[in-house]
C-alpha angles and dihedrals in degrees: 000000000000090000092049090053092049091050091048088051093049089051091048092048092047088050091047092045091046090047091049093045087049091051093046089049093046090046089050093049093048089047092051092044088054093046090053093048092050091050095047089049090049090050088054092053092054106119108235129198138204146173097031112189133178118203118251091251089053092236103106134046127194135181140169128244128193113239109248111253095016123111091200119017125090136174135224122226130197128201134187087212100184090059106090094209099044122114131199113272125197118244115204141163088221133060096284094246100085128049128237142170099285126162147105103090115196117181123219114243093251092050093234096118144002134217121222141164123259136166090200092119104029140025090265139036120287131182116264131177120215117201111218099213099047137290132108126300110253129216113218106177145045100193130158113212141037121325134186146149108043116200127179119226116251090249092048094237099103135049118202127199141167114254135181103192111222090357129126102216122176100138132247093296089070129081109280115231122248111288104234138139124009103358117222096006093109110068121166108188120203109244131188106258125191132200130174115256087238097050134261140118124353120236128194109203111172120079120280092226093061127070109217113217102178134356142180135201118245113240092253089047096234099104144036133218106217140179109218147163136167111279152288088092099205094055108037103051087100088066097044118138132197117256137176114225123201109215099206097051103023088232111156118196125189109239102173132018107192126211114264091255093055122077121192130224141178106000113205129189116226116239095253092051094237103109141030120216125202145163112256127184149099103304124173096193133039112246096018092099132193139134134086132328114249133181130195130189115252088231092060139252134117124337114245122219111225097185110042115161092009110153094221135057117246108221105178140358149180132204113245094184134345090279104031130070129187116203147172123234142183114237136161093353091306139065141269137193114215141167127228132197107223094210104043101027088229112153134198123192110221099183139358128187147160097261140077113267117170130163101200137021134067095322108029114184103168129075127178127205122226093263088069091227106071120072146171120222143178104224128191140148146162086284099040135047118226118288137158116256131177142179136075112353109277093007098073123153123220113255102178134041102183090130101043091119094057116108130189116254096196136068125251121322113226132189113230122198124192142166120244116183099305101343138090107224129193131201140159125247116199116202123222118262110260090019113198113192092207088066133083115225140199117239138207121209112208116193115202127235127248104050084225094058136077143219106243127183106283140148106266119273131212086231098100098301115154094199083107088077092071089067092066098045109285135125110231119208124199110186123191100208128185107298089052130110121247105064100064137275095290090058093047089051095047095093096053112127088000105078109168091011116087090007095060091046088056089053094048090045089051088053091054090048091055092049089057091057111029132045097252120156106236090206093058105053124126135190133216142155144155129242106343086005085055091054090046089053092050089047096044092058089054096052102042141013091212090111117071098200136015139195114197114198118195088336132174116234101175123025093195096060092033089063093065097039106050124083095226106049093146087079087068100062095068091047099042098031094228142031118278087249090056100042114012092164097068086055097046094051091061098041117110094211088065089068100030098128090063091070122112103153123107104245132196112202122196129174140158119260095234101033107153095183096049107016121218093241086068088061092042089054097051094042091048090055095049090048092052091048092054101245128142105265141141133193123209122187118191115216117241094359124133130195093298112046114233102180108085089209092058092046090054093044091055092052092045092054095045093051091046088052098052092043092055093055106028110031095081130028088229092065097057123120113244102241116125114241117249 
């Protein structure tokens, strides 16, 4: 009887203990989920900026801010930044009480006014002009279609912009429309349109058969330098050539036809009108610029590379004089601002920092005044949320403080450099918040998209940024493997015809480098990425079982089927060397689906329903294979979303699911899958 009572007591204590342990675990889980929700909510509340611009006379700064809670609306702000008592004021084509889609500031040469786009008076954006010293905002156009890229003429009499009449526009990052009817029969090319700065009739001057991607006024205002190709616009940027367009006649002559492996960006005319400069390089996405600086004579001839062998990636530039260029560049996971003598090639670095600073491209955040010294910039880093700054290069003063209440929820950020085969590779390692060197931690490796891109030091974003894992006790590693910007054009080109080969070796070597310097548990490492990073995630789990959990965002499972599904297949020719129909083998050897039976890793797959860059069928294919093989997997398709998610609720949901997936398989050693690392 005594033994029975003792056994009963032991069972009771075991039940009570297990219940207590369950309650503690449940409480910890709920607390952690609450912590993540709070952090994601805070990330959504970070004030972001875009389109920073300083007036030519360096007296005024403008920028654009998205309207909180809106997926489309944005507001323009103007600041007399040299006046100590001045405060930013909103500039709008409306009454200032409602919000609209307003952006695209371009200053007149005399700094007395600026042009911008607004839909305040119609369903779509029109061109408006705002006088700085008072007066009424004037509407100049009544267009119907997609407009972007306003540029004032050198004499201040005309305003140019790109106009796709009756077209929707938006670019390949946006959700593609439903594909019905006769596919490809309705092409609306962007053309250069001109309107008088005082109003009047609109003129479209470039040929209807060519889509203009970027352009620049000649110094005398009678010609344009233009990057153009036949439509459709989203797909043919990778084949664009450099043209010179005469405004009076509409004649358009091709000046430079680049080789297939070199894409062109941001043509700028020299002040003496004798040369046109541009960025040339292997670029995987329009507007995400990187490569070398080139110049070509306006009378023709060969383009001359001004930055051969440079261990950095120029991203934007301006002419200071006919012989001197100032440019921004990606380097060492950060940015620099440098000058270059066109004749001698001599270069001087004016500033370098651990943050992304780019003058041109999809997300320009640097603007230079006419004096070539004073600038405005959007600065943000691991330690500092985004704010507007202005002043001499490198000596900027902070103008906004909208994010002053933001605090980092991670430990220190450290640049990690390692050698992989013959390459020097850089990445960022984010330490856990409340880091304890006596503990061993799990880690998530996030591979960026592109591949011609980089993960620069920057404040975390709600756009699929796994930095949030550091707030709940993870290291987060952001490698910049070959194919990335920041180490020179040869490094960017090094993964052509080798997707998943050398770039994966760089990632794995980077993980080894981290293991030597940080207390990371090698049995609790996960991998993730979006777009090219999503492909790399799918590929990685077919090549190694080293990672114990994976989250593949907008990935690519089969390059052969992808070629016929995506809306921008022209980008693949420079990378694979031929179409899938001419060389299917080069596509098959880098396709995750080819090696799908090697996978042992639990994998979450997420994608937008209307993604044109990485279509949803690719994610379905990968998920279906894992499900058939009996592996832990889940597919989540977000309705209405394209390649870049626009709905804040969906952005947060993706991050929440990713965090939960990694926490399920990495947080505790008991939750590991049983695959042996290799």
